[in-house]
NULOZA-788687 format. One record per residue: x negated, y negated, z negated of N, C-alpha, C in turn. Coordinates in steps of 0.1 Angstrom, whole numbers, plus 5000, padded with zeros to 4 digits. Last residue first. Layout:
[rec [X Y Z] [X Y Z] [X Y Z]]
...
// end
This chain:
[rec [5111 4770 5168] [5108 4758 5172] [5102 4756 5184]]
[rec [5115 4793 5160] [5127 4789 5164] [5123 4776 5169]]
[rec [5090 4802 5152] [5091 4809 5164] [5107 4802 5169]]
[rec [5085 4785 5125] [5075 4784 5141] [5084 4791 5152]]
[rec [5105 4800 5111] [5108 4784 5119] [5095 4781 5131]]
[rec [5093 4824 5110] [5104 4823 5115] [5107 4809 5120]]
[rec [5067 4817 5094] [5066 4823 5110] [5079 4822 5116]]
[rec [5079 4809 5072] [5072 4796 5080] [5071 4805 5094]]
[rec [5090 4831 5065] [5096 4820 5066] [5092 4812 5074]]
[rec [5066 4848 5060] [5074 4852 5071] [5083 4839 5074]]
[rec [5052 4830 5040] [5047 4830 5054] [5057 4839 5064]]
[rec [5071 4833 5015] [5070 4821 5021] [5063 4822 5036]]
[rec [5075 4863 5010] [5086 4854 5011] [5083 4841 5021]]
[rec [5049 4875 5009] [5061 4882 5012] [5074 4874 5017]]
[rec [5030 4857 5002] [5028 4864 5017] [5040 4874 5021]]
[rec [5037 4843 4983] [5031 4835 4994] [5032 4847 5005]]
[rec [5047 4860 4965] [5056 4852 4970] [5051 4847 4984]]
[rec [5023 4873 4959] [5031 4879 4962] [5042 4871 4972]]
[rec [5007 4851 4945] [5006 4854 4961] [5014 4865 4965]]
[rec [5027 4847 4923] [5023 4835 4931] [5018 4841 4946]]
[rec [5022 4870 4906] [5038 4868 4915] [5035 4858 4926]]
[rec [4999 4873 4898] [5005 4885 4906] [5015 4879 4914]]
[rec [4995 4851 4880] [4986 4856 4888] [4987 4866 4900]]
[rec [5020 4849 4868] [5019 4838 4879] [5009 4846 4888]]
[rec [5013 4869 4847] [5025 4869 4856] [5023 4862 4867]]
[rec [4989 4857 4835] [4990 4870 4840] [5001 4874 4850]]
[rec [5005 4832 4826] [4993 4831 4835] [4988 4845 4843]]
[rec [5024 4839 4807] [5024 4835 4818] [5014 4834 4830]]
[rec [5006 4853 4788] [5014 4859 4793] [5021 4852 4808]]
[rec [4991 4829 4781] [4983 4840 4785] [4993 4846 4794]]
[rec [5010 4815 4771] [5005 4808 4780] [4998 4821 4787]]
[rec [5015 4831 4746] [5028 4826 4757] [5024 4825 4771]]
[rec [4993 4829 4732] [4997 4842 4738] [5007 4839 4751]]
[rec [4984 4807 4722] [4982 4807 4732] [4985 4820 4740]]
[rec [4990 4800 4692] [4981 4811 4697] [4975 4811 4711]]
[rec [5013 4785 4697] [5000 4780 4691] [4990 4791 4693]]
[rec [5034 4802 4710] [5025 4788 4720] [5012 4785 4712]]
[rec [5038 4820 4694] [5033 4826 4705] [5024 4812 4714]]
[rec [5048 4806 4671] [5034 4813 4669] [5029 4817 4683]]
[rec [5071 4795 4684] [5062 4787 4680] [5045 4796 4678]]
[rec [5084 4819 4687] [5081 4812 4700] [5070 4803 4696]]
[rec [5087 4830 4661] [5081 4837 4669] [5074 4830 4683]]
[rec [5105 4809 4652] [5092 4808 4647] [5081 4819 4656]]
[rec [5130 4811 4667] [5119 4803 4672] [5106 4802 4664]]
[rec [5137 4847 4680] [5136 4838 4670] [5128 4826 4670]]
[rec [5134 4855 4703] [5150 4857 4698] [5147 4851 4686]]
[rec [5117 4845 4731] [5119 4853 4719] [5130 4849 4714]]
[rec [5122 4853 4766] [5122 4844 4754] [5124 4852 4742]]
[rec [5096 4872 4783] [5110 4872 4779] [5108 4863 4765]]
[rec [5073 4869 4809] [5073 4867 4797] [5090 4865 4793]]
[rec [5075 4898 4832] [5076 4882 4831] [5080 4878 4816]]
[rec [5049 4921 4837] [5062 4915 4828] [5063 4900 4830]]
[rec [5040 4947 4861] [5038 4933 4852] [5049 4928 4847]]
[rec [5040 4965 4880] [5037 4970 4867] [5032 4957 4860]]
[rec [5050 4961 4906] [5038 4959 4904] [5033 4960 4889]]
[rec [5078 4971 4905] [5069 4978 4914] [5054 4977 4911]]
[rec [5086 4955 4884] [5088 4972 4885] [5078 4976 4892]]
[rec [5083 4932 4890] [5077 4934 4879] [5079 4948 4878]]
[rec [5102 4931 4916] [5085 4927 4917] [5080 4935 4901]]
[rec [5127 4936 4903] [5121 4944 4912] [5106 4944 4913]]
[rec [5128 4911 4887] [5128 4925 4879] [5121 4933 4890]]
[rec [5128 4890 4909] [5115 4890 4898] [5115 4905 4890]]
[rec [5150 4900 4923] [5137 4900 4929] [5126 4900 4918]]
[rec [5170 4898 4904] [5168 4908 4910] [5153 4911 4916]]
[rec [5167 4866 4901] [5164 4875 4889] [5161 4891 4895]]
[rec [5159 4839 4914] [5164 4854 4919] [5159 4866 4910]]
[rec [5142 4820 4906] [5157 4819 4900] [5163 4834 4906]]
[rec [5120 4824 4917] [5122 4828 4904] [5134 4825 4899]]
[rec [5125 4817 4942] [5124 4831 4939] [5125 4832 4925]]
[rec [5124 4787 4939] [5138 4794 4941] [5136 4808 4939]]
[rec [5098 4782 4930] [5111 4780 4921] [5119 4787 4928]]
[rec [5088 4790 4957] [5084 4797 4946] [5094 4793 4933]]
[rec [5100 4771 4973] [5102 4785 4978] [5099 4792 4964]]
[rec [5086 4747 4965] [5101 4749 4965] [5104 4766 4965]]
[rec [5060 4753 4970] [5063 4752 4954] [5080 4753 4956]]
[rec [5060 4752 4997] [5058 4767 4991] [5063 4764 4975]]
[rec [5066 4725 5002] [5074 4736 5007] [5072 4748 4999]]
[rec [5044 4714 4990] [5059 4712 4983] [5067 4720 4989]]
[rec [5014 4724 4983] [5022 4723 4992] [5034 4726 4989]]
[rec [4993 4719 4962] [4996 4710 4970] [5007 4711 4982]]
[rec [4991 4744 4946] [4991 4734 4939] [4997 4721 4948]]
[rec [4999 4766 4960] [5003 4764 4951] [5006 4751 4945]]
[rec [4980 4761 4983] [4993 4761 4986] [5003 4757 4973]]
[rec [4954 4767 4969] [4958 4752 4975] [4972 4751 4977]]
[rec [4961 4795 4965] [4958 4784 4952] [4961 4770 4959]]
[rec [4961 4803 4992] [4973 4805 4984] [4971 4795 4970]]
[rec [4935 4798 5000] [4944 4791 5009] [4958 4793 4996]]
[rec [4919 4813 4981] [4919 4798 4980] [4929 4791 4987]]
[rec [4940 4838 4968] [4929 4836 4979] [4930 4819 4977]]
[rec [4949 4866 4946] [4950 4851 4947] [4941 4845 4957]]
[rec [4964 4896 4957] [4953 4888 4955] [4952 4873 4955]]
[rec [4991 4909 4957] [4989 4902 4946] [4976 4897 4945]]
[rec [4995 4925 4979] [4998 4914 4983] [4998 4905 4970]]
[rec [4976 4952 4992] [4976 4944 4977] [4981 4928 4984]]
[rec [4994 4976 5006] [4988 4966 5010] [4988 4959 4995]]
[rec [4992 5010 5000] [4999 5000 5002] [4990 4988 5001]]
// end
């Protein structure tokens, strides 16, 4: 299986500077089924909200929460770029 979760310089650049890609990324995060299946296939986990505010505070203070998000996005951003954004971009190019 092709590794769709390798961060490249181009993907990093697009994640920071490309408004269209950032929009696609935000919209894909709203699609819970896509996120769930991504996590299942790539054996990663999107950080879940804590049930108690104290747990949430401890996670934030210790940096654990940020670490969880970093690990998730390290795989999710390249996946979205290659599997969602690039095909959409090619589709738009072919229509024009």
